[in-house]
mmCIF file of the N, C-alpha and C atoms, coordinates in Angstrom:
data_MODEL
# 
_entry.id   MODEL 
# 
loop_
_atom_site.group_PDB 
_atom_site.id 
_atom_site.type_symbol 
_atom_site.label_atom_id 
_atom_site.label_alt_id 
_atom_site.label_comp_id 
_atom_site.label_asym_id 
_atom_site.label_entity_id 
_atom_site.label_seq_id 
_atom_site.pdbx_PDB_ins_code 
_atom_site.Cartn_x 
_atom_site.Cartn_y 
_atom_site.Cartn_z 
_atom_site.occupancy 
_atom_site.B_iso_or_equiv 
_atom_site.pdbx_formal_charge 
_atom_site.auth_seq_id 
_atom_site.auth_comp_id 
_atom_site.auth_asym_id 
_atom_site.auth_atom_id 
_atom_site.pdbx_PDB_model_num 
ATOM 1   N N  . MET A 1 1  ? -19.397 -30.677 47.055 1.00 0.00 ? 1  MET A N  1 
ATOM 2   C CA . MET A 1 1  ? -18.323 -30.596 46.088 1.00 0.00 ? 1  MET A CA 1 
ATOM 3   C C  . MET A 1 1  ? -17.069 -30.100 46.815 1.00 0.00 ? 1  MET A C  1 
ATOM 4   N N  . THR A 1 2  ? -15.946 -30.745 46.522 1.00 0.00 ? 2  THR A N  1 
ATOM 5   C CA . THR A 1 2  ? -14.709 -30.357 47.189 1.00 0.00 ? 2  THR A CA 1 
ATOM 6   C C  . THR A 1 2  ? -14.197 -29.037 46.641 1.00 0.00 ? 2  THR A C  1 
ATOM 7   N N  . ASP A 1 3  ? -13.323 -28.407 47.421 1.00 0.00 ? 3  ASP A N  1 
ATOM 8   C CA . ASP A 1 3  ? -12.759 -27.124 46.997 1.00 0.00 ? 3  ASP A CA 1 
ATOM 9   C C  . ASP A 1 3  ? -11.934 -27.272 45.723 1.00 0.00 ? 3  ASP A C  1 
ATOM 10  N N  . GLU A 1 4  ? -11.221 -28.397 45.605 1.00 0.00 ? 4  GLU A N  1 
ATOM 11  C CA . GLU A 1 4  ? -10.393 -28.615 44.416 1.00 0.00 ? 4  GLU A CA 1 
ATOM 12  C C  . GLU A 1 4  ? -11.265 -28.720 43.160 1.00 0.00 ? 4  GLU A C  1 
ATOM 13  N N  . ARG A 1 5  ? -12.347 -29.475 43.237 1.00 0.00 ? 5  ARG A N  1 
ATOM 14  C CA . ARG A 1 5  ? -13.249 -29.605 42.087 1.00 0.00 ? 5  ARG A CA 1 
ATOM 15  C C  . ARG A 1 5  ? -13.928 -28.280 41.783 1.00 0.00 ? 5  ARG A C  1 
ATOM 16  N N  . ARG A 1 6  ? -14.297 -27.546 42.829 1.00 0.00 ? 6  ARG A N  1 
ATOM 17  C CA . ARG A 1 6  ? -14.949 -26.257 42.629 1.00 0.00 ? 6  ARG A CA 1 
ATOM 18  C C  . ARG A 1 6  ? -13.993 -25.273 41.957 1.00 0.00 ? 6  ARG A C  1 
ATOM 19  N N  . SER A 1 7  ? -12.711 -25.331 42.289 1.00 0.00 ? 7  SER A N  1 
ATOM 20  C CA . SER A 1 7  ? -11.755 -24.399 41.707 1.00 0.00 ? 7  SER A CA 1 
ATOM 21  C C  . SER A 1 7  ? -11.469 -24.732 40.239 1.00 0.00 ? 7  SER A C  1 
ATOM 22  N N  . LEU A 1 8  ? -11.677 -25.980 39.831 1.00 0.00 ? 8  LEU A N  1 
ATOM 23  C CA . LEU A 1 8  ? -11.440 -26.364 38.438 1.00 0.00 ? 8  LEU A CA 1 
ATOM 24  C C  . LEU A 1 8  ? -12.664 -26.169 37.557 1.00 0.00 ? 8  LEU A C  1 
ATOM 25  N N  . LEU A 1 9  ? -13.818 -25.939 38.141 1.00 0.00 ? 9  LEU A N  1 
ATOM 26  C CA . LEU A 1 9  ? -15.042 -25.793 37.366 1.00 0.00 ? 9  LEU A CA 1 
ATOM 27  C C  . LEU A 1 9  ? -14.973 -24.623 36.368 1.00 0.00 ? 9  LEU A C  1 
ATOM 28  N N  . PRO A 1 10 ? -14.518 -23.440 36.768 1.00 0.00 ? 10 PRO A N  1 
ATOM 29  C CA . PRO A 1 10 ? -14.420 -22.358 35.772 1.00 0.00 ? 10 PRO A CA 1 
ATOM 30  C C  . PRO A 1 10 ? -13.475 -22.691 34.622 1.00 0.00 ? 10 PRO A C  1 
ATOM 31  N N  . VAL A 1 11 ? -12.398 -23.406 34.918 1.00 0.00 ? 11 VAL A N  1 
ATOM 32  C CA . VAL A 1 11 ? -11.452 -23.802 33.868 1.00 0.00 ? 11 VAL A CA 1 
ATOM 33  C C  . VAL A 1 11 ? -12.142 -24.748 32.889 1.00 0.00 ? 11 VAL A C  1 
ATOM 34  N N  . ALA A 1 12 ? -12.911 -25.688 33.408 1.00 0.00 ? 12 ALA A N  1 
ATOM 35  C CA . ALA A 1 12 ? -13.632 -26.616 32.549 1.00 0.00 ? 12 ALA A CA 1 
ATOM 36  C C  . ALA A 1 12 ? -14.689 -25.899 31.710 1.00 0.00 ? 12 ALA A C  1 
ATOM 37  N N  . GLU A 1 13 ? -15.378 -24.942 32.307 1.00 0.00 ? 13 GLU A N  1 
ATOM 38  C CA . GLU A 1 13 ? -16.400 -24.199 31.568 1.00 0.00 ? 13 GLU A CA 1 
ATOM 39  C C  . GLU A 1 13 ? -15.782 -23.382 30.439 1.00 0.00 ? 13 GLU A C  1 
ATOM 40  N N  . VAL A 1 14 ? -14.667 -22.732 30.703 1.00 0.00 ? 14 VAL A N  1 
ATOM 41  C CA . VAL A 1 14 ? -13.980 -21.956 29.667 1.00 0.00 ? 14 VAL A CA 1 
ATOM 42  C C  . VAL A 1 14 ? -13.447 -22.901 28.586 1.00 0.00 ? 14 VAL A C  1 
ATOM 43  N N  . GLY A 1 15 ? -12.917 -24.027 28.995 1.00 0.00 ? 15 GLY A N  1 
ATOM 44  C CA . GLY A 1 15 ? -12.419 -25.005 28.030 1.00 0.00 ? 15 GLY A CA 1 
ATOM 45  C C  . GLY A 1 15 ? -13.516 -25.502 27.102 1.00 0.00 ? 15 GLY A C  1 
ATOM 46  N N  . LEU A 1 16 ? -14.684 -25.775 27.647 1.00 0.00 ? 16 LEU A N  1 
ATOM 47  C CA . LEU A 1 16 ? -15.810 -26.214 26.828 1.00 0.00 ? 16 LEU A CA 1 
ATOM 48  C C  . LEU A 1 16 ? -16.245 -25.115 25.863 1.00 0.00 ? 16 LEU A C  1 
ATOM 49  N N  . ALA A 1 17 ? -16.250 -23.873 26.321 1.00 0.00 ? 17 ALA A N  1 
ATOM 50  C CA . ALA A 1 17 ? -16.603 -22.752 25.441 1.00 0.00 ? 17 ALA A CA 1 
ATOM 51  C C  . ALA A 1 17 ? -15.578 -22.607 24.315 1.00 0.00 ? 17 ALA A C  1 
ATOM 52  N N  . VAL A 1 18 ? -14.319 -22.824 24.603 1.00 0.00 ? 18 VAL A N  1 
ATOM 53  C CA . VAL A 1 18 ? -13.280 -22.736 23.574 1.00 0.00 ? 18 VAL A CA 1 
ATOM 54  C C  . VAL A 1 18 ? -13.464 -23.838 22.530 1.00 0.00 ? 18 VAL A C  1 
ATOM 55  N N  . VAL A 1 19 ? -13.809 -25.038 22.979 1.00 0.00 ? 19 VAL A N  1 
ATOM 56  C CA . VAL A 1 19 ? -14.080 -26.129 22.038 1.00 0.00 ? 19 VAL A CA 1 
ATOM 57  C C  . VAL A 1 19 ? -15.276 -25.775 21.152 1.00 0.00 ? 19 VAL A C  1 
ATOM 58  N N  . THR A 1 20 ? -16.306 -25.182 21.736 1.00 0.00 ? 20 THR A N  1 
ATOM 59  C CA . THR A 1 20 ? -17.470 -24.765 20.955 1.00 0.00 ? 20 THR A CA 1 
ATOM 60  C C  . THR A 1 20 ? -17.082 -23.707 19.933 1.00 0.00 ? 20 THR A C  1 
ATOM 61  N N  . LEU A 1 21 ? -16.269 -22.752 20.323 1.00 0.00 ? 21 LEU A N  1 
ATOM 62  C CA . LEU A 1 21 ? -15.830 -21.714 19.387 1.00 0.00 ? 21 LEU A CA 1 
ATOM 63  C C  . LEU A 1 21 ? -14.963 -22.296 18.271 1.00 0.00 ? 21 LEU A C  1 
ATOM 64  N N  . ALA A 1 22 ? -14.171 -23.300 18.588 1.00 0.00 ? 22 ALA A N  1 
ATOM 65  C CA . ALA A 1 22 ? -13.389 -23.971 17.546 1.00 0.00 ? 22 ALA A CA 1 
ATOM 66  C C  . ALA A 1 22 ? -14.315 -24.676 16.557 1.00 0.00 ? 22 ALA A C  1 
ATOM 67  N N  . THR A 1 23 ? -15.397 -25.234 17.059 1.00 0.00 ? 23 THR A N  1 
ATOM 68  C CA . THR A 1 23 ? -16.386 -25.869 16.183 1.00 0.00 ? 23 THR A CA 1 
ATOM 69  C C  . THR A 1 23 ? -17.059 -24.832 15.296 1.00 0.00 ? 23 THR A C  1 
ATOM 70  N N  . VAL A 1 24 ? -17.401 -23.695 15.877 1.00 0.00 ? 24 VAL A N  1 
ATOM 71  C CA . VAL A 1 24 ? -17.996 -22.609 15.079 1.00 0.00 ? 24 VAL A CA 1 
ATOM 72  C C  . VAL A 1 24 ? -17.016 -22.172 13.988 1.00 0.00 ? 24 VAL A C  1 
ATOM 73  N N  . LEU A 1 25 ? -15.771 -22.024 14.336 1.00 0.00 ? 25 LEU A N  1 
ATOM 74  C CA . LEU A 1 25 ? -14.759 -21.624 13.359 1.00 0.00 ? 25 LEU A CA 1 
ATOM 75  C C  . LEU A 1 25 ? -14.612 -22.688 12.273 1.00 0.00 ? 25 LEU A C  1 
ATOM 76  N N  . GLY A 1 26 ? -14.719 -23.941 12.637 1.00 0.00 ? 26 GLY A N  1 
ATOM 77  C CA . GLY A 1 26 ? -14.621 -25.026 11.667 1.00 0.00 ? 26 GLY A CA 1 
ATOM 78  C C  . GLY A 1 26 ? -15.772 -25.049 10.670 1.00 0.00 ? 26 GLY A C  1 
ATOM 79  N N  . MET A 1 27 ? -16.857 -24.381 10.990 1.00 0.00 ? 27 MET A N  1 
ATOM 80  C CA . MET A 1 27 ? -18.003 -24.339 10.078 1.00 0.00 ? 27 MET A CA 1 
ATOM 81  C C  . MET A 1 27 ? -17.782 -23.398 8.903  1.00 0.00 ? 27 MET A C  1 
ATOM 82  N N  . ARG A 1 28 ? -16.662 -22.731 8.859  1.00 0.00 ? 28 ARG A N  1 
ATOM 83  C CA . ARG A 1 28 ? -16.401 -21.793 7.767  1.00 0.00 ? 28 ARG A CA 1 
ATOM 84  C C  . ARG A 1 28 ? -16.394 -22.498 6.418  1.00 0.00 ? 28 ARG A C  1 
ATOM 85  N N  . ARG A 1 29 ? -16.128 -23.782 6.400  1.00 0.00 ? 29 ARG A N  1 
ATOM 86  C CA . ARG A 1 29 ? -16.126 -24.526 5.144  1.00 0.00 ? 29 ARG A CA 1 
ATOM 87  C C  . ARG A 1 29 ? -17.531 -24.743 4.604  1.00 0.00 ? 29 ARG A C  1 
ATOM 88  N N  . LEU A 1 30 ? -18.541 -24.572 5.447  1.00 0.00 ? 30 LEU A N  1 
ATOM 89  C CA . LEU A 1 30 ? -19.924 -24.777 5.025  1.00 0.00 ? 30 LEU A CA 1 
ATOM 90  C C  . LEU A 1 30 ? -20.547 -23.531 4.410  1.00 0.00 ? 30 LEU A C  1 
ATOM 91  N N  . PHE A 1 31 ? -19.922 -22.382 4.601  1.00 0.00 ? 31 PHE A N  1 
ATOM 92  C CA . PHE A 1 31 ? -20.511 -21.115 4.186  1.00 0.00 ? 31 PHE A CA 1 
ATOM 93  C C  . PHE A 1 31 ? -19.638 -20.434 3.140  1.00 0.00 ? 31 PHE A C  1 
ATOM 94  N N  . VAL A 1 32 ? -20.266 -19.602 2.327  1.00 0.00 ? 32 VAL A N  1 
ATOM 95  C CA . VAL A 1 32 ? -19.557 -18.893 1.258  1.00 0.00 ? 32 VAL A CA 1 
ATOM 96  C C  . VAL A 1 32 ? -18.645 -17.819 1.837  1.00 0.00 ? 32 VAL A C  1 
ATOM 97  N N  . ASP A 1 33 ? -19.123 -17.099 2.846  1.00 0.00 ? 33 ASP A N  1 
ATOM 98  C CA . ASP A 1 33 ? -18.316 -16.041 3.452  1.00 0.00 ? 33 ASP A CA 1 
ATOM 99  C C  . ASP A 1 33 ? -18.341 -16.190 4.970  1.00 0.00 ? 33 ASP A C  1 
ATOM 100 N N  . GLY A 1 34 ? -17.729 -15.266 5.649  1.00 0.00 ? 34 GLY A N  1 
ATOM 101 C CA . GLY A 1 34 ? -17.622 -15.337 7.103  1.00 0.00 ? 34 GLY A CA 1 
ATOM 102 C C  . GLY A 1 34 ? -18.742 -14.654 7.856  1.00 0.00 ? 34 GLY A C  1 
ATOM 103 N N  . SER A 1 35 ? -19.824 -14.315 7.173  1.00 0.00 ? 35 SER A N  1 
ATOM 104 C CA . SER A 1 35 ? -20.899 -13.574 7.836  1.00 0.00 ? 35 SER A CA 1 
ATOM 105 C C  . SER A 1 35 ? -21.616 -14.390 8.915  1.00 0.00 ? 35 SER A C  1 
ATOM 106 N N  . PHE A 1 36 ? -21.468 -15.696 8.884  1.00 0.00 ? 36 PHE A N  1 
ATOM 107 C CA . PHE A 1 36 ? -22.119 -16.555 9.868  1.00 0.00 ? 36 PHE A CA 1 
ATOM 108 C C  . PHE A 1 36 ? -21.426 -16.482 11.231 1.00 0.00 ? 36 PHE A C  1 
ATOM 109 N N  . PHE A 1 37 ? -20.140 -16.117 11.242 1.00 0.00 ? 37 PHE A N  1 
ATOM 110 C CA . PHE A 1 37 ? -19.306 -16.312 12.427 1.00 0.00 ? 37 PHE A CA 1 
ATOM 111 C C  . PHE A 1 37 ? -19.807 -15.567 13.661 1.00 0.00 ? 37 PHE A C  1 
ATOM 112 N N  . TRP A 1 38 ? -20.033 -14.271 13.563 1.00 0.00 ? 38 TRP A N  1 
ATOM 113 C CA . TRP A 1 38 ? -20.394 -13.496 14.758 1.00 0.00 ? 38 TRP A CA 1 
ATOM 114 C C  . TRP A 1 38 ? -21.774 -13.848 15.307 1.00 0.00 ? 38 TRP A C  1 
ATOM 115 N N  . PRO A 1 39 ? -22.806 -14.011 14.462 1.00 0.00 ? 39 PRO A N  1 
ATOM 116 C CA . PRO A 1 39 ? -24.101 -14.416 15.030 1.00 0.00 ? 39 PRO A CA 1 
ATOM 117 C C  . PRO A 1 39 ? -24.043 -15.798 15.699 1.00 0.00 ? 39 PRO A C  1 
ATOM 118 N N  . LEU A 1 40 ? -23.372 -16.750 15.054 1.00 0.00 ? 40 LEU A N  1 
ATOM 119 C CA . LEU A 1 40 ? -23.284 -18.085 15.633 1.00 0.00 ? 40 LEU A CA 1 
ATOM 120 C C  . LEU A 1 40 ? -22.439 -18.085 16.902 1.00 0.00 ? 40 LEU A C  1 
ATOM 121 N N  . THR A 1 41 ? -21.383 -17.287 16.927 1.00 0.00 ? 41 THR A N  1 
ATOM 122 C CA . THR A 1 41 ? -20.555 -17.160 18.130 1.00 0.00 ? 41 THR A CA 1 
ATOM 123 C C  . THR A 1 41 ? -21.360 -16.563 19.282 1.00 0.00 ? 41 THR A C  1 
ATOM 124 N N  . ALA A 1 42 ? -22.156 -15.550 18.986 1.00 0.00 ? 42 ALA A N  1 
ATOM 125 C CA . ALA A 1 42 ? -22.985 -14.934 20.027 1.00 0.00 ? 42 ALA A CA 1 
ATOM 126 C C  . ALA A 1 42 ? -23.990 -15.937 20.595 1.00 0.00 ? 42 ALA A C  1 
ATOM 127 N N  . HIS A 1 43 ? -24.614 -16.721 19.729 1.00 0.00 ? 43 HIS A N  1 
ATOM 128 C CA . HIS A 1 43 ? -25.571 -17.720 20.210 1.00 0.00 ? 43 HIS A CA 1 
ATOM 129 C C  . HIS A 1 43 ? -24.882 -18.806 21.031 1.00 0.00 ? 43 HIS A C  1 
ATOM 130 N N  . ALA A 1 44 ? -23.716 -19.240 20.587 1.00 0.00 ? 44 ALA A N  1 
ATOM 131 C CA . ALA A 1 44 ? -22.992 -20.276 21.319 1.00 0.00 ? 44 ALA A CA 1 
ATOM 132 C C  . ALA A 1 44 ? -22.559 -19.783 22.700 1.00 0.00 ? 44 ALA A C  1 
ATOM 133 N N  . LEU A 1 45 ? -22.026 -18.570 22.754 1.00 0.00 ? 45 LEU A N  1 
ATOM 134 C CA . LEU A 1 45 ? -21.592 -18.031 24.051 1.00 0.00 ? 45 LEU A CA 1 
ATOM 135 C C  . LEU A 1 45 ? -22.778 -17.759 24.970 1.00 0.00 ? 45 LEU A C  1 
ATOM 136 N N  . ALA A 1 46 ? -23.897 -17.342 24.409 1.00 0.00 ? 46 ALA A N  1 
ATOM 137 C CA . ALA A 1 46 ? -25.097 -17.138 25.223 1.00 0.00 ? 46 ALA A CA 1 
ATOM 138 C C  . ALA A 1 46 ? -25.580 -18.465 25.800 1.00 0.00 ? 46 ALA A C  1 
ATOM 139 N N  . ALA A 1 47 ? -25.547 -19.520 24.990 1.00 0.00 ? 47 ALA A N  1 
ATOM 140 C CA . ALA A 1 47 ? -25.953 -20.841 25.485 1.00 0.00 ? 47 ALA A CA 1 
ATOM 141 C C  . ALA A 1 47 ? -25.033 -21.307 26.609 1.00 0.00 ? 47 ALA A C  1 
ATOM 142 N N  . HIS A 1 48 ? -23.731 -21.080 26.455 1.00 0.00 ? 48 HIS A N  1 
ATOM 143 C CA . HIS A 1 48 ? -22.788 -21.452 27.517 1.00 0.00 ? 48 HIS A CA 1 
ATOM 144 C C  . HIS A 1 48 ? -23.037 -20.631 28.785 1.00 0.00 ? 48 HIS A C  1 
ATOM 145 N N  . ALA A 1 49 ? -23.330 -19.351 28.623 1.00 0.00 ? 49 ALA A N  1 
ATOM 146 C CA . ALA A 1 49 ? -23.589 -18.497 29.787 1.00 0.00 ? 49 ALA A CA 1 
ATOM 147 C C  . ALA A 1 49 ? -24.847 -18.951 30.521 1.00 0.00 ? 49 ALA A C  1 
ATOM 148 N N  . ILE A 1 50 ? -25.896 -19.295 29.786 1.00 0.00 ? 50 ILE A N  1 
ATOM 149 C CA . ILE A 1 50 ? -27.129 -19.769 30.428 1.00 0.00 ? 50 ILE A CA 1 
ATOM 150 C C  . ILE A 1 50 ? -26.889 -21.096 31.129 1.00 0.00 ? 50 ILE A C  1 
ATOM 151 N N  . ALA A 1 51 ? -26.185 -22.005 30.467 1.00 0.00 ? 51 ALA A N  1 
ATOM 152 C CA . ALA A 1 51 ? -25.896 -23.304 31.089 1.00 0.00 ? 51 ALA A CA 1 
ATOM 153 C C  . ALA A 1 51 ? -25.045 -23.137 32.350 1.00 0.00 ? 51 ALA A C  1 
ATOM 154 N N  . THR A 1 52 ? -24.078 -22.232 32.295 1.00 0.00 ? 52 THR A N  1 
ATOM 155 C CA . THR A 1 52 ? -23.233 -21.971 33.461 1.00 0.00 ? 52 THR A CA 1 
ATOM 156 C C  . THR A 1 52 ? -24.063 -21.392 34.606 1.00 0.00 ? 52 THR A C  1 
ATOM 157 N N  . ALA A 1 53 ? -24.941 -20.450 34.289 1.00 0.00 ? 53 ALA A N  1 
ATOM 158 C CA . ALA A 1 53 ? -25.791 -19.853 35.329 1.00 0.00 ? 53 ALA A CA 1 
ATOM 159 C C  . ALA A 1 53 ? -26.698 -20.907 35.960 1.00 0.00 ? 53 ALA A C  1 
ATOM 160 N N  . CYS A 1 54 ? -27.266 -21.769 35.136 1.00 0.00 ? 54 CYS A N  1 
ATOM 161 C CA . CYS A 1 54 ? -28.132 -22.841 35.672 1.00 0.00 ? 54 CYS A CA 1 
ATOM 162 C C  . CYS A 1 54 ? -27.336 -23.785 36.567 1.00 0.00 ? 54 CYS A C  1 
ATOM 163 N N  . ARG A 1 55 ? -26.126 -24.136 36.129 1.00 0.00 ? 55 ARG A N  1 
ATOM 164 C CA . ARG A 1 55 ? -25.289 -25.047 36.909 1.00 0.00 ? 55 ARG A CA 1 
ATOM 165 C C  . ARG A 1 55 ? -24.889 -24.420 38.243 1.00 0.00 ? 55 ARG A C  1 
ATOM 166 N N  . ARG A 1 56 ? -24.505 -23.159 38.210 1.00 0.00 ? 56 ARG A N  1 
ATOM 167 C CA . ARG A 1 56 ? -24.072 -22.486 39.439 1.00 0.00 ? 56 ARG A CA 1 
ATOM 168 C C  . ARG A 1 56 ? -25.211 -22.281 40.429 1.00 0.00 ? 56 ARG A C  1 
ATOM 169 N N  . ARG A 1 57 ? -26.421 -22.135 39.931 1.00 0.00 ? 57 ARG A N  1 
ATOM 170 C CA . ARG A 1 57 ? -27.584 -21.951 40.810 1.00 0.00 ? 57 ARG A CA 1 
ATOM 171 C C  . ARG A 1 57 ? -28.144 -23.281 41.298 1.00 0.00 ? 57 ARG A C  1 
ATOM 172 N N  . GLY A 1 58 ? -27.588 -24.384 40.794 1.00 0.00 ? 58 GLY A N  1 
ATOM 173 C CA . GLY A 1 58 ? -28.029 -25.702 41.242 1.00 0.00 ? 58 GLY A CA 1 
ATOM 174 C C  . GLY A 1 58 ? -29.360 -26.134 40.652 1.00 0.00 ? 58 GLY A C  1 
ATOM 175 N N  . ILE A 1 59 ? -29.696 -25.588 39.498 1.00 0.00 ? 59 ILE A N  1 
ATOM 176 C CA . ILE A 1 59 ? -30.950 -25.954 38.836 1.00 0.00 ? 59 ILE A CA 1 
ATOM 177 C C  . ILE A 1 59 ? -30.791 -27.348 38.239 1.00 0.00 ? 59 ILE A C  1 
ATOM 178 N N  . GLY A 1 60 ? -31.791 -28.177 38.399 1.00 0.00 ? 60 GLY A N  1 
ATOM 179 C CA . GLY A 1 60 ? -31.757 -29.545 37.906 1.00 0.00 ? 60 GLY A CA 1 
ATOM 180 C C  . GLY A 1 60 ? -31.749 -29.614 36.384 1.00 0.00 ? 60 GLY A C  1 
ATOM 181 N N  . ALA A 1 61 ? -31.560 -30.828 35.871 1.00 0.00 ? 61 ALA A N  1 
ATOM 182 C CA . ALA A 1 61 ? -31.423 -31.023 34.430 1.00 0.00 ? 61 ALA A CA 1 
ATOM 183 C C  . ALA A 1 61 ? -32.705 -30.686 33.673 1.00 0.00 ? 61 ALA A C  1 
ATOM 184 N N  . VAL A 1 62 ? -33.844 -31.118 34.182 1.00 0.00 ? 62 VAL A N  1 
ATOM 185 C CA . VAL A 1 62 ? -35.105 -30.884 33.464 1.00 0.00 ? 62 VAL A CA 1 
ATOM 186 C C  . VAL A 1 62 ? -35.474 -29.401 33.451 1.00 0.00 ? 62 VAL A C  1 
ATOM 187 N N  . PRO A 1 63 ? -35.431 -28.697 34.577 1.00 0.00 ? 63 PRO A N  1 
ATOM 188 C CA . PRO A 1 63 ? -35.709 -27.259 34.520 1.00 0.00 ? 63 PRO A CA 1 
ATOM 189 C C  . PRO A 1 63 ? -34.674 -26.492 33.679 1.00 0.00 ? 63 PRO A C  1 
ATOM 190 N N  . ALA A 1 64 ? -33.418 -26.907 33.747 1.00 0.00 ? 64 ALA A N  1 
ATOM 191 C CA . ALA A 1 64 ? -32.387 -26.240 32.943 1.00 0.00 ? 64 ALA A CA 1 
ATOM 192 C C  . ALA A 1 64 ? -32.650 -26.464 31.454 1.00 0.00 ? 64 ALA A C  1 
ATOM 193 N N  . ALA A 1 65 ? -33.100 -27.664 31.094 1.00 0.00 ? 65 ALA A N  1 
ATOM 194 C CA . ALA A 1 65 ? -33.438 -27.934 29.689 1.00 0.00 ? 65 ALA A CA 1 
ATOM 195 C C  . ALA A 1 65 ? -34.609 -27.067 29.240 1.00 0.00 ? 65 ALA A C  1 
ATOM 196 N N  . ALA A 1 66 ? -35.576 -26.879 30.107 1.00 0.00 ? 66 ALA A N  1 
ATOM 197 C CA . ALA A 1 66 ? -36.718 -26.014 29.774 1.00 0.00 ? 66 ALA A CA 1 
ATOM 198 C C  . ALA A 1 66 ? -36.262 -24.575 29.591 1.00 0.00 ? 66 ALA A C  1 
ATOM 199 N N  . ILE A 1 67 ? -35.360 -24.112 30.440 1.00 0.00 ? 67 ILE A N  1 
ATOM 200 C CA . ILE A 1 67 ? -34.815 -22.763 30.308 1.00 0.00 ? 67 ILE A CA 1 
ATOM 201 C C  . ILE A 1 67 ? -34.066 -22.628 28.989 1.00 0.00 ? 67 ILE A C  1 
ATOM 202 N N  . MET A 1 68 ? -33.270 -23.628 28.652 1.00 0.00 ? 68 MET A N  1 
ATOM 203 C CA . MET A 1 68 ? -32.509 -23.591 27.402 1.00 0.00 ? 68 MET A CA 1 
ATOM 204 C C  . MET A 1 68 ? -33.428 -23.620 26.185 1.00 0.00 ? 68 MET A C  1 
ATOM 205 N N  . LEU A 1 69 ? -34.504 -24.402 26.251 1.00 0.00 ? 69 LEU A N  1 
ATOM 206 C CA . LEU A 1 69 ? -35.465 -24.431 25.146 1.00 0.00 ? 69 LEU A CA 1 
ATOM 207 C C  . LEU A 1 69 ? -36.138 -23.072 24.974 1.00 0.00 ? 69 LEU A C  1 
ATOM 208 N N  . GLY A 1 70 ? -36.473 -22.445 26.094 1.00 0.00 ? 70 GLY A N  1 
ATOM 209 C CA . GLY A 1 70 ? -37.054 -21.102 26.024 1.00 0.00 ? 70 GLY A CA 1 
ATOM 210 C C  . GLY A 1 70 ? -36.093 -20.100 25.436 1.00 0.00 ? 70 GLY A C  1 
ATOM 211 N N  . ALA A 1 71 ? -34.849 -20.172 25.835 1.00 0.00 ? 71 ALA A N  1 
ATOM 212 C CA . ALA A 1 71 ? -33.842 -19.251 25.301 1.00 0.00 ? 71 ALA A CA 1 
ATOM 213 C C  . ALA A 1 71 ? -33.607 -19.522 23.815 1.00 0.00 ? 71 ALA A C  1 
ATOM 214 N N  . ALA A 1 72 ? -33.621 -20.790 23.420 1.00 0.00 ? 72 ALA A N  1 
ATOM 215 C CA . ALA A 1 72 ? -33.449 -21.123 21.998 1.00 0.00 ? 72 ALA A CA 1 
ATOM 216 C C  . ALA A 1 72 ? -34.624 -20.593 21.183 1.00 0.00 ? 72 ALA A C  1 
ATOM 217 N N  . ALA A 1 73 ? -35.819 -20.711 21.725 1.00 0.00 ? 73 ALA A N  1 
ATOM 218 C CA . ALA A 1 73 ? -36.989 -20.191 21.020 1.00 0.00 ? 73 ALA A CA 1 
ATOM 219 C C  . ALA A 1 73 ? -36.901 -18.672 20.844 1.00 0.00 ? 73 ALA A C  1 
ATOM 220 N N  . LEU A 1 74 ? -36.418 -17.996 21.880 1.00 0.00 ? 74 LEU A N  1 
ATOM 221 C CA . LEU A 1 74 ? -36.224 -16.540 21.774 1.00 0.00 ? 74 LEU A CA 1 
ATOM 222 C C  . LEU A 1 74 ? -35.156 -16.196 20.732 1.00 0.00 ? 74 LEU A C  1 
ATOM 223 N N  . ALA A 1 75 ? -34.092 -16.979 20.706 1.00 0.00 ? 75 ALA A N  1 
ATOM 224 C CA . ALA A 1 75 ? -33.003 -16.707 19.771 1.00 0.00 ? 75 ALA A CA 1 
ATOM 225 C C  . ALA A 1 75 ? -33.432 -16.948 18.324 1.00 0.00 ? 75 ALA A C  1 
ATOM 226 N N  . MET A 1 76 ? -34.315 -17.894 18.115 1.00 0.00 ? 76 MET A N  1 
ATOM 227 C CA . MET A 1 76 ? -34.753 -18.205 16.750 1.00 0.00 ? 76 MET A CA 1 
ATOM 228 C C  . MET A 1 76 ? -35.785 -17.243 16.206 1.00 0.00 ? 76 MET A C  1 
ATOM 229 N N  . THR A 1 77 ? -36.437 -16.502 17.102 1.00 0.00 ? 77 THR A N  1 
ATOM 230 C CA . THR A 1 77 ? -37.497 -15.604 16.615 1.00 0.00 ? 77 THR A CA 1 
ATOM 231 C C  . THR A 1 77 ? -36.977 -14.196 16.397 1.00 0.00 ? 77 THR A C  1 
# 
């Protein structure tokens, strides 16, 4: 990976997280009150952090998907 692409990767990761947070905020129309916001935001940011860690460590798609499934199972229980 070139230095230029490597330097833009954090910007892209933050941008994707911001888009996800905008989606979470847009879900306010589905709920009666705002109590959903902080738990859903925490789960979304945790998913982004895990995906970022997997990407930075060079973990392949299949093992990263297994890690994400495990983390999702933990989050749901």
